[in-house]
TITOR-551034 format. One record per residue (C-alpha): chain; residue number from 0; x, y, z negated. Coordinates in Angstrom, 3 decimals. Each point is the difference from the previous one (the first is absolute). Last residue first. Layout:
N
<site><chaine>A</chaine><num>NUM</num><x>X</x><y>Y</y><z>Z</z></site>
...
END
This chain:
166
<site><chaine>A</chaine><num>165</num><x>-8.940</x><y>7.476</y><z>20.959</z></site>
<site><chaine>A</chaine><num>164</num><x>-2.395</x><y>-0.162</y><z>2.847</z></site>
<site><chaine>A</chaine><num>163</num><x>-0.888</x><y>-3.759</y><z>1.565</z></site>
<site><chaine>A</chaine><num>162</num><x>-3.432</x><y>1.174</y><z>1.367</z></site>
<site><chaine>A</chaine><num>161</num><x>-1.316</x><y>-1.709</y><z>-3.217</z></site>
<site><chaine>A</chaine><num>160</num><x>1.987</x><y>2.283</y><z>-2.421</z></site>
<site><chaine>A</chaine><num>159</num><x>3.157</x><y>-1.244</y><z>-1.314</z></site>
<site><chaine>A</chaine><num>158</num><x>1.568</x><y>-0.390</y><z>-2.933</z></site>
<site><chaine>A</chaine><num>157</num><x>3.968</x><y>0.134</y><z>-0.728</z></site>
<site><chaine>A</chaine><num>156</num><x>1.501</x><y>-2.154</y><z>-2.771</z></site>
<site><chaine>A</chaine><num>155</num><x>2.188</x><y>1.205</y><z>-2.761</z></site>
<site><chaine>A</chaine><num>154</num><x>1.355</x><y>-2.241</y><z>-2.912</z></site>
<site><chaine>A</chaine><num>153</num><x>1.230</x><y>2.183</y><z>-3.089</z></site>
<site><chaine>A</chaine><num>152</num><x>1.852</x><y>-1.242</y><z>-3.181</z></site>
<site><chaine>A</chaine><num>151</num><x>0.085</x><y>2.522</y><z>-2.448</z></site>
<site><chaine>A</chaine><num>150</num><x>2.229</x><y>0.525</y><z>-2.718</z></site>
<site><chaine>A</chaine><num>149</num><x>-0.680</x><y>2.569</y><z>-3.441</z></site>
<site><chaine>A</chaine><num>148</num><x>2.110</x><y>2.833</y><z>-0.243</z></site>
<site><chaine>A</chaine><num>147</num><x>-2.445</x><y>2.182</y><z>-1.533</z></site>
<site><chaine>A</chaine><num>146</num><x>0.001</x><y>2.215</y><z>2.830</z></site>
<site><chaine>A</chaine><num>145</num><x>-1.022</x><y>-3.122</y><z>2.083</z></site>
<site><chaine>A</chaine><num>144</num><x>2.626</x><y>-2.237</y><z>1.801</z></site>
<site><chaine>A</chaine><num>143</num><x>-0.367</x><y>-1.477</y><z>3.815</z></site>
<site><chaine>A</chaine><num>142</num><x>1.377</x><y>-3.259</y><z>1.173</z></site>
<site><chaine>A</chaine><num>141</num><x>-1.177</x><y>-0.227</y><z>3.575</z></site>
<site><chaine>A</chaine><num>140</num><x>-0.954</x><y>-3.250</y><z>2.015</z></site>
<site><chaine>A</chaine><num>139</num><x>-1.691</x><y>0.695</y><z>3.520</z></site>
<site><chaine>A</chaine><num>138</num><x>2.492</x><y>2.506</y><z>1.071</z></site>
<site><chaine>A</chaine><num>137</num><x>-1.805</x><y>3.424</y><z>2.145</z></site>
<site><chaine>A</chaine><num>136</num><x>-0.049</x><y>2.181</y><z>-3.653</z></site>
<site><chaine>A</chaine><num>135</num><x>-1.983</x><y>2.614</y><z>-0.378</z></site>
<site><chaine>A</chaine><num>134</num><x>0.785</x><y>2.702</y><z>-2.466</z></site>
<site><chaine>A</chaine><num>133</num><x>-2.191</x><y>-0.037</y><z>-2.503</z></site>
<site><chaine>A</chaine><num>132</num><x>2.506</x><y>-0.432</y><z>-2.998</z></site>
<site><chaine>A</chaine><num>131</num><x>-1.564</x><y>-1.760</y><z>-3.372</z></site>
<site><chaine>A</chaine><num>130</num><x>-0.673</x><y>2.280</y><z>-2.599</z></site>
<site><chaine>A</chaine><num>129</num><x>-3.059</x><y>-0.992</y><z>-1.307</z></site>
<site><chaine>A</chaine><num>128</num><x>-0.530</x><y>-3.669</y><z>0.047</z></site>
<site><chaine>A</chaine><num>127</num><x>-3.623</x><y>-0.826</y><z>2.096</z></site>
<site><chaine>A</chaine><num>126</num><x>-1.841</x><y>-2.602</y><z>-2.120</z></site>
<site><chaine>A</chaine><num>125</num><x>-2.369</x><y>-0.868</y><z>3.099</z></site>
<site><chaine>A</chaine><num>124</num><x>-0.491</x><y>2.358</y><z>3.064</z></site>
<site><chaine>A</chaine><num>123</num><x>1.706</x><y>2.726</y><z>2.054</z></site>
<site><chaine>A</chaine><num>122</num><x>-0.870</x><y>1.983</y><z>2.483</z></site>
<site><chaine>A</chaine><num>121</num><x>1.383</x><y>2.268</y><z>3.025</z></site>
<site><chaine>A</chaine><num>120</num><x>3.305</x><y>-0.077</y><z>-0.499</z></site>
<site><chaine>A</chaine><num>119</num><x>2.216</x><y>1.850</y><z>3.174</z></site>
<site><chaine>A</chaine><num>118</num><x>2.025</x><y>-2.689</y><z>2.387</z></site>
<site><chaine>A</chaine><num>117</num><x>-1.176</x><y>1.199</y><z>2.990</z></site>
<site><chaine>A</chaine><num>116</num><x>-2.065</x><y>-2.835</y><z>1.068</z></site>
<site><chaine>A</chaine><num>115</num><x>-1.705</x><y>0.396</y><z>-3.445</z></site>
<site><chaine>A</chaine><num>114</num><x>0.798</x><y>-1.245</y><z>-2.990</z></site>
<site><chaine>A</chaine><num>113</num><x>-2.284</x><y>-2.109</y><z>-2.328</z></site>
<site><chaine>A</chaine><num>112</num><x>1.338</x><y>-1.332</y><z>-3.532</z></site>
<site><chaine>A</chaine><num>111</num><x>-1.029</x><y>-2.539</y><z>-1.894</z></site>
<site><chaine>A</chaine><num>110</num><x>0.756</x><y>-0.889</y><z>-3.894</z></site>
<site><chaine>A</chaine><num>109</num><x>0.593</x><y>-2.978</y><z>-1.982</z></site>
<site><chaine>A</chaine><num>108</num><x>0.757</x><y>-1.240</y><z>-3.616</z></site>
<site><chaine>A</chaine><num>107</num><x>-2.642</x><y>0.926</y><z>-1.818</z></site>
<site><chaine>A</chaine><num>106</num><x>-1.945</x><y>-2.651</y><z>1.357</z></site>
<site><chaine>A</chaine><num>105</num><x>-3.538</x><y>1.467</y><z>2.051</z></site>
<site><chaine>A</chaine><num>104</num><x>2.133</x><y>-0.200</y><z>2.966</z></site>
<site><chaine>A</chaine><num>103</num><x>-0.478</x><y>-3.535</y><z>0.675</z></site>
<site><chaine>A</chaine><num>102</num><x>-3.265</x><y>-0.107</y><z>-1.232</z></site>
<site><chaine>A</chaine><num>101</num><x>-1.774</x><y>0.560</y><z>3.638</z></site>
<site><chaine>A</chaine><num>100</num><x>-3.217</x><y>1.018</y><z>-0.760</z></site>
<site><chaine>A</chaine><num>99</num><x>-0.318</x><y>-2.579</y><z>-3.249</z></site>
<site><chaine>A</chaine><num>98</num><x>-2.476</x><y>1.962</y><z>-1.885</z></site>
<site><chaine>A</chaine><num>97</num><x>-0.356</x><y>-0.704</y><z>-4.031</z></site>
<site><chaine>A</chaine><num>96</num><x>3.412</x><y>1.286</y><z>-0.512</z></site>
<site><chaine>A</chaine><num>95</num><x>-1.186</x><y>3.624</y><z>0.310</z></site>
<site><chaine>A</chaine><num>94</num><x>3.335</x><y>1.465</y><z>0.593</z></site>
<site><chaine>A</chaine><num>93</num><x>1.023</x><y>3.346</y><z>-2.084</z></site>
<site><chaine>A</chaine><num>92</num><x>0.185</x><y>3.047</y><z>1.911</z></site>
<site><chaine>A</chaine><num>91</num><x>3.027</x><y>2.037</y><z>0.783</z></site>
<site><chaine>A</chaine><num>90</num><x>-0.978</x><y>3.665</y><z>0.727</z></site>
<site><chaine>A</chaine><num>89</num><x>-0.343</x><y>1.361</y><z>3.334</z></site>
<site><chaine>A</chaine><num>88</num><x>0.203</x><y>3.929</y><z>1.352</z></site>
<site><chaine>A</chaine><num>87</num><x>-0.139</x><y>-0.366</y><z>3.424</z></site>
<site><chaine>A</chaine><num>86</num><x>3.195</x><y>1.348</y><z>2.182</z></site>
<site><chaine>A</chaine><num>85</num><x>1.395</x><y>-3.752</y><z>0.460</z></site>
<site><chaine>A</chaine><num>84</num><x>-3.188</x><y>-1.988</y><z>0.774</z></site>
<site><chaine>A</chaine><num>83</num><x>-0.279</x><y>-2.419</y><z>-3.734</z></site>
<site><chaine>A</chaine><num>82</num><x>-1.378</x><y>-3.406</y><z>0.798</z></site>
<site><chaine>A</chaine><num>81</num><x>-0.430</x><y>-1.167</y><z>-3.557</z></site>
<site><chaine>A</chaine><num>80</num><x>0.427</x><y>-4.003</y><z>0.764</z></site>
<site><chaine>A</chaine><num>79</num><x>-3.730</x><y>-0.996</y><z>-1.530</z></site>
<site><chaine>A</chaine><num>78</num><x>-2.238</x><y>1.014</y><z>2.694</z></site>
<site><chaine>A</chaine><num>77</num><x>1.447</x><y>-2.089</y><z>2.873</z></site>
<site><chaine>A</chaine><num>76</num><x>-2.364</x><y>-0.180</y><z>2.714</z></site>
<site><chaine>A</chaine><num>75</num><x>-1.735</x><y>3.309</y><z>-0.822</z></site>
<site><chaine>A</chaine><num>74</num><x>3.455</x><y>1.978</y><z>-0.180</z></site>
<site><chaine>A</chaine><num>73</num><x>0.877</x><y>-2.103</y><z>3.694</z></site>
<site><chaine>A</chaine><num>72</num><x>-3.361</x><y>1.256</y><z>0.778</z></site>
<site><chaine>A</chaine><num>71</num><x>0.762</x><y>3.780</y><z>-0.053</z></site>
<site><chaine>A</chaine><num>70</num><x>2.554</x><y>-0.640</y><z>3.160</z></site>
<site><chaine>A</chaine><num>69</num><x>3.822</x><y>0.964</y><z>-0.413</z></site>
<site><chaine>A</chaine><num>68</num><x>1.658</x><y>2.557</y><z>2.361</z></site>
<site><chaine>A</chaine><num>67</num><x>3.475</x><y>-0.449</y><z>1.438</z></site>
<site><chaine>A</chaine><num>66</num><x>-1.057</x><y>-1.994</y><z>3.265</z></site>
<site><chaine>A</chaine><num>65</num><x>-4.153</x><y>-0.037</y><z>0.523</z></site>
<site><chaine>A</chaine><num>64</num><x>-1.999</x><y>-2.920</y><z>-0.411</z></site>
<site><chaine>A</chaine><num>63</num><x>0.840</x><y>-2.108</y><z>-2.988</z></site>
<site><chaine>A</chaine><num>62</num><x>-2.479</x><y>-2.932</y><z>-1.537</z></site>
<site><chaine>A</chaine><num>61</num><x>2.523</x><y>-2.503</y><z>1.780</z></site>
<site><chaine>A</chaine><num>60</num><x>3.031</x><y>0.834</y><z>-1.792</z></site>
<site><chaine>A</chaine><num>59</num><x>-1.202</x><y>0.427</y><z>-3.380</z></site>
<site><chaine>A</chaine><num>58</num><x>-0.652</x><y>-3.975</y><z>-1.323</z></site>
<site><chaine>A</chaine><num>57</num><x>2.685</x><y>-1.320</y><z>2.294</z></site>
<site><chaine>A</chaine><num>56</num><x>2.607</x><y>2.731</y><z>-1.460</z></site>
<site><chaine>A</chaine><num>55</num><x>-0.955</x><y>-0.726</y><z>-3.389</z></site>
<site><chaine>A</chaine><num>54</num><x>0.039</x><y>-3.599</y><z>-0.078</z></site>
<site><chaine>A</chaine><num>53</num><x>3.418</x><y>0.106</y><z>1.583</z></site>
<site><chaine>A</chaine><num>52</num><x>0.904</x><y>2.779</y><z>-2.546</z></site>
<site><chaine>A</chaine><num>51</num><x>-0.853</x><y>-2.613</y><z>-2.489</z></site>
<site><chaine>A</chaine><num>50</num><x>1.390</x><y>-2.955</y><z>1.360</z></site>
<site><chaine>A</chaine><num>49</num><x>3.513</x><y>1.889</y><z>0.791</z></site>
<site><chaine>A</chaine><num>48</num><x>-0.095</x><y>1.366</y><z>-3.786</z></site>
<site><chaine>A</chaine><num>47</num><x>-0.125</x><y>-3.506</y><z>-1.458</z></site>
<site><chaine>A</chaine><num>46</num><x>2.397</x><y>-1.288</y><z>2.577</z></site>
<site><chaine>A</chaine><num>45</num><x>2.644</x><y>2.474</y><z>-0.760</z></site>
<site><chaine>A</chaine><num>44</num><x>-0.815</x><y>-0.775</y><z>-4.093</z></site>
<site><chaine>A</chaine><num>43</num><x>0.643</x><y>-3.629</y><z>0.864</z></site>
<site><chaine>A</chaine><num>42</num><x>3.355</x><y>0.805</y><z>1.789</z></site>
<site><chaine>A</chaine><num>41</num><x>1.102</x><y>2.203</y><z>-2.706</z></site>
<site><chaine>A</chaine><num>40</num><x>-0.611</x><y>-2.252</y><z>-2.590</z></site>
<site><chaine>A</chaine><num>39</num><x>1.999</x><y>-2.878</y><z>1.695</z></site>
<site><chaine>A</chaine><num>38</num><x>2.858</x><y>2.559</y><z>0.367</z></site>
<site><chaine>A</chaine><num>37</num><x>-0.111</x><y>1.107</y><z>-3.498</z></site>
<site><chaine>A</chaine><num>36</num><x>0.001</x><y>-3.643</y><z>-0.961</z></site>
<site><chaine>A</chaine><num>35</num><x>2.773</x><y>-1.113</y><z>2.271</z></site>
<site><chaine>A</chaine><num>34</num><x>2.231</x><y>2.940</y><z>-1.210</z></site>
<site><chaine>A</chaine><num>33</num><x>-0.575</x><y>-0.824</y><z>-3.662</z></site>
<site><chaine>A</chaine><num>32</num><x>0.943</x><y>-3.191</y><z>0.513</z></site>
<site><chaine>A</chaine><num>31</num><x>3.211</x><y>0.683</y><z>1.935</z></site>
<site><chaine>A</chaine><num>30</num><x>0.923</x><y>2.499</y><z>-2.866</z></site>
<site><chaine>A</chaine><num>29</num><x>-0.459</x><y>-2.419</y><z>-2.382</z></site>
<site><chaine>A</chaine><num>28</num><x>2.030</x><y>-2.518</y><z>1.746</z></site>
<site><chaine>A</chaine><num>27</num><x>2.749</x><y>2.380</y><z>0.184</z></site>
<site><chaine>A</chaine><num>26</num><x>-0.333</x><y>1.095</y><z>-3.408</z></site>
<site><chaine>A</chaine><num>25</num><x>-0.053</x><y>-3.852</y><z>-1.136</z></site>
<site><chaine>A</chaine><num>24</num><x>3.663</x><y>-0.510</y><z>1.945</z></site>
<site><chaine>A</chaine><num>23</num><x>1.175</x><y>3.031</y><z>-1.287</z></site>
<site><chaine>A</chaine><num>22</num><x>-0.977</x><y>-0.336</y><z>-3.776</z></site>
<site><chaine>A</chaine><num>21</num><x>1.367</x><y>-4.031</y><z>0.448</z></site>
<site><chaine>A</chaine><num>20</num><x>3.488</x><y>1.574</y><z>1.436</z></site>
<site><chaine>A</chaine><num>19</num><x>0.499</x><y>2.762</y><z>-2.782</z></site>
<site><chaine>A</chaine><num>18</num><x>-1.088</x><y>-2.783</y><z>-2.575</z></site>
<site><chaine>A</chaine><num>17</num><x>1.918</x><y>-2.412</y><z>1.163</z></site>
<site><chaine>A</chaine><num>16</num><x>3.023</x><y>2.101</y><z>0.359</z></site>
<site><chaine>A</chaine><num>15</num><x>-0.489</x><y>1.118</y><z>-3.906</z></site>
<site><chaine>A</chaine><num>14</num><x>-0.316</x><y>-3.422</y><z>-1.115</z></site>
<site><chaine>A</chaine><num>13</num><x>3.236</x><y>-0.941</y><z>1.429</z></site>
<site><chaine>A</chaine><num>12</num><x>1.648</x><y>3.037</y><z>-1.232</z></site>
<site><chaine>A</chaine><num>11</num><x>-1.095</x><y>-0.665</y><z>-3.370</z></site>
<site><chaine>A</chaine><num>10</num><x>0.700</x><y>-3.662</y><z>0.036</z></site>
<site><chaine>A</chaine><num>9</num><x>3.807</x><y>0.467</y><z>1.650</z></site>
<site><chaine>A</chaine><num>8</num><x>0.601</x><y>2.719</y><z>-3.022</z></site>
<site><chaine>A</chaine><num>7</num><x>-1.303</x><y>-2.338</y><z>-2.565</z></site>
<site><chaine>A</chaine><num>6</num><x>2.251</x><y>-2.939</y><z>1.267</z></site>
<site><chaine>A</chaine><num>5</num><x>3.033</x><y>2.254</y><z>0.175</z></site>
<site><chaine>A</chaine><num>4</num><x>-0.612</x><y>1.001</y><z>-3.578</z></site>
<site><chaine>A</chaine><num>3</num><x>-0.359</x><y>-3.443</y><z>-0.761</z></site>
<site><chaine>A</chaine><num>2</num><x>2.958</x><y>-1.181</y><z>1.847</z></site>
<site><chaine>A</chaine><num>1</num><x>2.101</x><y>2.900</y><z>-1.828</z></site>
<site><chaine>A</chaine><num>0</num><x>-1.167</x><y>-1.489</y><z>-3.580</z></site>
END
């Protein structure tokens, strides 16, 4: 009778140790897979943001004439991005899906901010979220939060005029 109790107790302890060890191993593996998938997602997102920013940069840069100001031709070049100069009253318009002028910012996931050389915000475009800080940062990659707590990953590029002014 005592041998049965001893056997059952040992069996229960062994089963608990097995569950604990296997649970720990599986938890560590699950965390590793989560981190790998998350990292792959961030890399893909960074690549997409960089591609969109590069397309915008290359399309806008050669149209600029004077540092710190946006030429009216930019609005004509990209009619779907809802370019709004700071101080002007602007409304978010629905993008026309039949037009394909630089459709990269027609998606709801992108916005563009233009700063002058002194770090003052001069214009926004795209689906600009409310409550973002208007403080300029020289960092190429930046993580921002809006007033609703949504996270944004921002890529900053310097635009140059033909005479190489920022």
